[in-house]
Structures are given as structure tokens and as C-alpha cells.
C-alpha positions in Angstrom: -0.3 0.1 0.4 1.7 3.4 -1.0 2.1 6.1 1.4 0.5 9.4 1.8 3.4 11.2 0.3 3.7 8.5 -2.6 0.4 8.7 -3.9 0.7 12.9 -3.4 4.1 12.8 -5.5 2.9 10.1 -8.3 -0.3 12.7 -8.4 1.8 15.5 -8.8 3.4 14.6 -11.7 0.1 13.1 -13.3 -1.4 16.7 -12.8 2.0 18.2 -14.1 1.4 16.4 -17.2 -2.2 17.1 -17.7 -1.7 20.8 -17.6 1.9 20.6 -20.1 -0.5 18.9 -22.2 -3.6 21.2 -21.9 -1.1 24.1 -23.4 0.2 22.3 -26.0 -3.7 21.2 -27.4 -4.0 25.6 -26.8 -1.1 26.3 -28.7 -1.6 23.7 -31.5 -6.0 24.9 -31.1 -4.4 28.5 -32.0 -1.7 27.5 -34.6 -4.3 25.6 -36.7 -6.4 28.8 -37.3 -3.5 30.5 -39.0 -2.3 30.8 -42.3 1.0 29.4 -43.2 2.1 33.4 -44.0 1.0 34.5 -40.6 3.5 32.7 -39.1 6.5 35.3 -39.4 3.7 37.9 -38.6 4.7 40.5 -35.9 2.7 42.9 -33.7 5.9 45.6 -33.9 9.6 45.2 -35.1 10.7 44.4 -31.5 8.0 41.9 -30.7 8.5 38.1 -31.6 6.6 36.3 -34.2 5.0 32.6 -34.1 7.7 31.2 -35.8 10.0 32.5 -33.2 8.2 32.1 -30.1 7.9 28.1 -31.0 11.8 27.9 -32.0 12.3 29.2 -29.1 10.4 26.8 -27.0 11.7 23.7 -28.8 15.1 24.9 -28.7 14.5 25.6 -24.3 12.8 22.0 -23.8 15.7 20.5 -26.1 18.1 22.0 -23.6 16.0 21.4 -20.5 14.5 18.0 -21.0 17.9 16.1 -22.6 19.5 14.5 -19.9 17.0 16.5 -17.4 18.2 14.5 -14.0 22.2 14.2 -14.8 23.0 17.6 -16.9 22.3 21.1 -16.4 19.1 22.3 -18.3 21.3 25.1 -20.2 23.5 22.9 -22.5 26.7 24.2 -23.7 25.0 23.1 -27.2 22.4 25.4 -26.9 22.7 28.9 -29.1 19.4 30.3 -27.9 20.3 33.8 -29.6 19.8 32.0 -32.6 15.8 30.6 -31.6 15.1 34.3 -31.7 15.9 34.1 -35.4 13.1 34.0 -37.9 14.0 31.5 -39.9 11.7 28.3 -40.3 10.6 28.1 -43.6 6.9 27.0 -42.9 4.1 25.4 -40.7 4.7 22.1 -41.3 9.0 22.5 -40.1 6.9 24.9 -37.2 4.9 21.9 -36.2 7.9 19.7 -36.4 9.8 21.4 -34.1 6.8 21.5 -31.8 5.9 18.2 -32.1 9.9 17.5 -30.8 10.2 19.5 -27.9 6.8 18.4 -26.3 7.4 14.6 -27.1 10.9 15.1 -25.3 9.1 17.0 -22.4 6.6 14.1 -22.0 9.0 11.1 -22.3 11.0 12.6 -19.2 8.2 13.0 -17.3 6.5 10.0 -17.9 9.8 7.9 -16.7 10.1 10.0 -13.5 9.2 8.9 -10.3 8.1 10.2 -7.1 11.3 10.2 -5.5 12.8 11.9 -8.1 11.2 15.3 -7.0 13.4 16.1 -4.2 15.9 15.6 -6.4 18.3 18.2 -7.2 19.1 19.1 -11.2 20.7 22.1 -12.2 19.5 25.2 -14.9 22.2 27.3 -15.3 24.4 25.8 -12.5 21.4 26.8 -10.1 20.2 24.1 -8.5 16.5 22.9 -8.2 14.3 20.1 -6.9 13.0 18.4 -10.0 9.5 19.3 -8.6 10.3 23.1 -8.6 12.4 22.6 -12.1 9.2 21.3 -13.5 6.8 24.2 -12.4 9.5 26.8 -13.7 8.8 25.0 -17.3 5.1 24.7 -16.7 4.8 28.4 -15.9 7.6 29.6 -18.5 5.4 27.2 -21.3 2.3 28.7 -20.2 3.5 32.1 -21.2 4.8 31.2 -24.7 1.5 29.5 -25.6 -0.5 32.7 -23.8 1.6 34.8 -26.5 1.0 32.4 -29.1 -2.7 32.8 -28.3 -3.0 36.4 -28.5 -1.2 36.5 -31.6 -3.3 34.0 -33.9 -6.4 35.5 -32.0 -5.3 38.9 -33.3 -4.7 37.9 -37.1 -8.1 36.1 -36.5 -10.2 38.8 -35.5 -13.7 38.1 -36.2 -12.8 34.6 -37.2 -11.1 34.0 -34.3 -12.7 30.4 -32.8 -12.6 30.1 -29.3 -10.2 27.5 -27.5 -12.6 27.8 -24.1 -15.6 29.9 -22.7 -16.5 31.5 -25.9 -17.1 35.5 -25.1 -20.9 35.7 -23.6 -21.5 32.1 -23.3 -20.1 31.8 -19.6 -24.0 31.6 -18.3 -24.9 29.0 -21.2 -21.4 27.4 -20.2 -21.6 27.1 -16.6 -25.2 26.0 -16.8 -24.0 22.8 -18.5 -21.1 22.2 -16.6 -23.0 22.3 -13.1 -25.9 20.5 -14.4 -24.4 17.3 -14.2 -22.6 16.4 -11.4 -18.6 15.4 -11.7 -16.9 13.1 -10.2 -13.1 14.1 -8.9 -10.2 12.8 -11.0 -7.9 10.6 -8.3 -4.6 9.3 -9.1 -3.3 6.3 -7.5 
């Protein structure tokens, strides 16, 4: 029988994976709504395009999640400044960068054990518990997915298909959501 802390550690990993999956899906929903040429659009000359944001996320994911438990998350081979050069040619290449990063992340997270959460890993020579490193990356990716959604929504304007509860439909959504009893999700 698992102790309470063992269950909570396993539950945390499942919750983290579920949150990462949510942000991956949100980003994909936004990118799917834009045209190929829109991946390079910027709101101003100093802002990043969706292509640059995805390229940066891919570079970050490769660096952070490769040999996650054994080497510093800022790899010597990473060229972070190059991630901000908008040279992704097409949407197919963009999605390949996106998928490769997420595949690596999920592969590592699904191999972690509860007892790994308290281990120390390094990012830029700064020690983090595995739990803290996961949280750091979750918030970092949520931040960038939010940027992707914002840019895509601005591009699509009136033809944007909401990825959550559409404006003006909260009451209907809540009535539907709360009219059915919901069973809590438990992880063991």
C-alpha cells in the first residue's frame, strides 16, 4: 500500500503532465487557425512571431529535458540567441519543432518517479528540486503559449474560434457544466 506522500508525488506528476498537455493543445489550437504566412507576423518590430516563439520553446525544451536528471538544463550546445531568428520556412517545419520539444518533455515526465521529485537538478548552474524545475518549465511554456494564442487571435480577429469559453457564453457554459454531477479525478 502506498503512503500518502508516495501517492501525492505520483499524483503531482500526473497533474503536471495534464497541465502540459493542456498548454500543448491550446497552442496547437491557435496555430491551426492561422495561415502559413501568418507564422511570421509580428505586432511590432521588437515582438516575436509565432515561428520565433515556437523555435525558442523547442530550443528550451531540448536543452532542459535532454538528460534532465544528470546534466545542467542549459546545455553547452544550445544557441539561445539563434532561437530568436525567424528562419522557420513553413508551418510543417514549425510543427515538427513543436512536436519534437513536447515529445521529449512527455518522455521524461512519464519516466520520472515520485522519489525523483526531491532530487536536485541544475538550470544555469542554479539548483532546483525536480518539482521546482517542472513548475518553472510549466509556467514558462504557459507564458509562451499565451503569447501564441494572443497573436493568433489578433490575426484571426472576427473569425477566431474560441479555445475555451467564448465571450458572452459563460452563463450557458456554466449551466451545462454544473447541471451534471462531476466525479473527481483521483490518481493512484
